[in-house]
C-alpha positions in Angstrom: 18.5 -66.4 -65.9 17.2 -67.9 -62.6 18.0 -70.7 -60.3 16.7 -72.0 -57.0 19.5 -74.5 -56.4 23.1 -73.4 -55.7 25.1 -73.3 -59.0 28.9 -73.1 -59.4 28.7 -70.8 -62.4 26.4 -68.4 -60.5 28.7 -68.5 -57.5 31.6 -67.6 -59.7 29.5 -64.7 -61.2 28.7 -63.5 -57.7 32.3 -63.6 -56.6 33.4 -61.6 -59.6 30.6 -59.0 -59.0 31.8 -58.7 -55.4 35.4 -58.2 -56.5 34.3 -55.4 -58.9 32.2 -53.6 -56.3 28.8 -54.4 -57.6 27.6 -57.0 -55.1 27.7 -56.9 -51.3 25.7 -60.0 -50.5 27.2 -63.4 -50.0 28.1 -65.6 -53.0 25.4 -68.3 -52.4 25.3 -69.8 -55.9 21.6 -68.7 -56.2 20.7 -66.0 -58.7 18.6 -63.9 -56.3 17.4 -60.3 -56.3 20.6 -58.8 -55.0 22.6 -60.6 -57.8 20.1 -59.3 -60.4 20.6 -55.7 -59.1 24.3 -56.2 -59.3 24.1 -57.4 -62.9 21.9 -54.3 -63.7 24.5 -52.1 -62.1 27.3 -53.6 -64.1 25.4 -53.3 -67.4 24.4 -49.7 -66.7 27.9 -48.6 -65.6 29.1 -49.6 -69.1 26.2 -47.9 -70.9 23.9 -51.0 -71.4 20.3 -51.1 -70.4 19.4 -53.1 -67.3 18.4 -56.6 -68.2 18.4 -60.0 -66.5 21.0 -61.2 -69.0 24.5 -62.4 -68.4 25.9 -62.6 -71.9 29.3 -62.4 -73.5 29.4 -58.6 -73.2 28.7 -58.8 -69.4 31.4 -61.5 -69.0 33.9 -59.4 -70.9 33.3 -56.4 -68.6 33.8 -58.6 -65.6 37.2 -59.8 -66.9 38.3 -56.5 -68.4 36.1 -53.8 -66.8 37.8 -50.8 -68.3 37.7 -47.3 -66.8 34.4 -45.9 -65.6 34.1 -42.3 -66.6 33.2 -40.1 -63.6 30.3 -37.6 -63.7 32.3 -35.0 -61.8 35.7 -33.8 -62.9 38.1 -32.4 -60.3 35.8 -33.5 -57.4 36.9 -34.8 -54.1 38.7 -38.1 -54.3 36.2 -39.5 -51.8 32.6 -38.8 -53.0 29.2 -40.2 -54.1 28.0 -39.7 -57.6 24.3 -40.2 -58.6 23.6 -40.6 -62.3 19.9 -39.9 -62.8 20.0 -40.9 -66.5 21.4 -44.3 -65.8 19.8 -44.7 -62.3 23.2 -45.5 -60.9 25.1 -44.6 -57.7 28.9 -44.8 -57.5 31.1 -44.3 -54.4 34.7 -43.2 -55.0 37.6 -43.7 -52.8 40.9 -42.1 -53.9 39.2 -41.4 -57.2 38.5 -45.1 -57.7 35.0 -46.6 -57.8 34.5 -49.0 -54.9 30.8 -49.3 -54.9 28.6 -49.3 -58.0 24.9 -49.8 -57.5 21.5 -49.8 -59.3 19.3 -47.1 -57.8 15.8 -45.8 -58.2 15.3 -42.0 -57.9 12.5 -39.5 -58.2 9.7 -40.6 -60.4 9.0 -37.1 -61.8 5.3 -37.3 -61.1 3.1 -35.0 -59.0 1.9 -36.3 -55.7 0.1 -34.9 -52.6 0.9 -35.6 -49.0 -0.4 -33.9 -45.9 -2.3 -31.2 -47.9 0.9 -30.3 -49.8 1.5 -31.2 -53.5 4.8 -31.4 -55.2 6.8 -33.2 -57.9 8.7 -36.3 -57.1 12.2 -35.3 -58.1 15.7 -36.0 -56.9 17.4 -32.5 -57.0 20.4 -32.0 -59.2 23.4 -30.4 -57.6 26.3 -30.7 -55.2 25.5 -31.6 -51.7 26.9 -33.2 -48.6 25.6 -35.9 -46.2 24.3 -34.0 -43.2 22.3 -36.6 -41.3 22.4 -40.4 -40.7 19.5 -42.5 -39.5 20.4 -46.2 -38.9 18.1 -49.2 -39.3 14.5 -48.9 -40.3 12.8 -45.5 -39.8 9.2 -44.6 -40.6 8.7 -41.3 -42.5 5.6 -39.7 -43.9 6.1 -41.3 -47.3 7.1 -44.8 -46.1 9.8 -46.9 -44.5 13.5 -46.2 -45.1 16.6 -48.3 -44.2 20.0 -46.9 -43.2 19.2 -43.4 -44.5 21.9 -40.9 -45.4 20.3 -37.5 -45.9 22.0 -35.0 -48.3 19.4 -32.3 -49.1 16.2 -31.5 -47.2 14.3 -34.7 -46.7 16.0 -36.5 -49.6 18.2 -39.4 -48.6 20.1 -42.4 -50.0 18.5 -45.4 -48.3 17.8 -49.1 -48.6 14.4 -50.3 -49.8 12.8 -53.7 -50.5 11.4 -52.1 -53.7 14.0 -50.8 -56.1 12.4 -50.9 -59.6 14.4 -50.6 -62.8 12.8 -47.2 -63.4 12.7 -43.9 -61.4 10.0 -44.8 -58.8 10.7 -42.9 -55.6 9.2 -39.6 -54.1 12.7 -38.1 -54.5 15.0 -40.2 -52.4 17.6 -42.6 -53.9 16.4 -46.1 -53.2 19.1 -48.8 -53.1 19.2 -52.6 -52.6 19.4 -53.7 -49.0 22.9 -55.1 -49.0 24.2 -52.0 -50.8 22.6 -49.8 -48.1 24.4 -51.8 -45.4 27.7 -51.3 -47.2 27.0 -47.6 -47.9 26.2 -47.0 -44.2 29.7 -48.4 -43.3 31.7 -46.2 -45.6 29.8 -42.9 -46.1 29.8 -40.5 -43.2 28.7 -37.0 -42.3 30.1 -34.4 -44.7 30.7 -36.8 -47.6 30.2 -34.9 -51.0 27.2 -36.1 -53.0 27.0 -35.0 -56.6 23.7 -35.6 -58.4 23.7 -35.1 -62.2 21.2 -35.7 -65.0 23.8 -38.1 -66.3 24.1 -40.1 -69.4 21.8 -42.1 -71.6 21.8 -45.9 -71.9 22.0 -47.8 -75.1 21.4 -51.3 -76.3 
């Protein structure tokens, strides 16, 4: 599904994705990269594999989204959950999901940098945001946007490259518009729960 000219149906889709907390870019009527990421997030939040497909199942979830099962039971009502299995990040406010985003986490491959070799993993566990770095910053492994660090040098941050598979050195890459929104609502001390998560089907 793609379009270069504004389309009323796509604008409707974008507005619905915004209402459900999947999209944070403007409803332009053009099926762009940010819209594609939002569709992936919607599909993955309901157990479907990411695909550039807006079919009857997707439309049903937009109309009747149902309850998204949290990864953490009894956690803080305001928190971030990162599902490594689904490559999905969810922000909760008062135990309700307000931001649901496609993500790309640690690739799981060995790499070397500065004479030190390690595996590209996003650590599983319970953490808190301890540092914020706004805008673009340059690190030893590349550029990061609106970085929210939660363990060591691992951060949630915006990137221009957010593949559909785990592709980072360990950080949680997010679409740019999501990173802007995340920066506004997540502060120092916010709980961040990373789990191996659930498998996708379909």
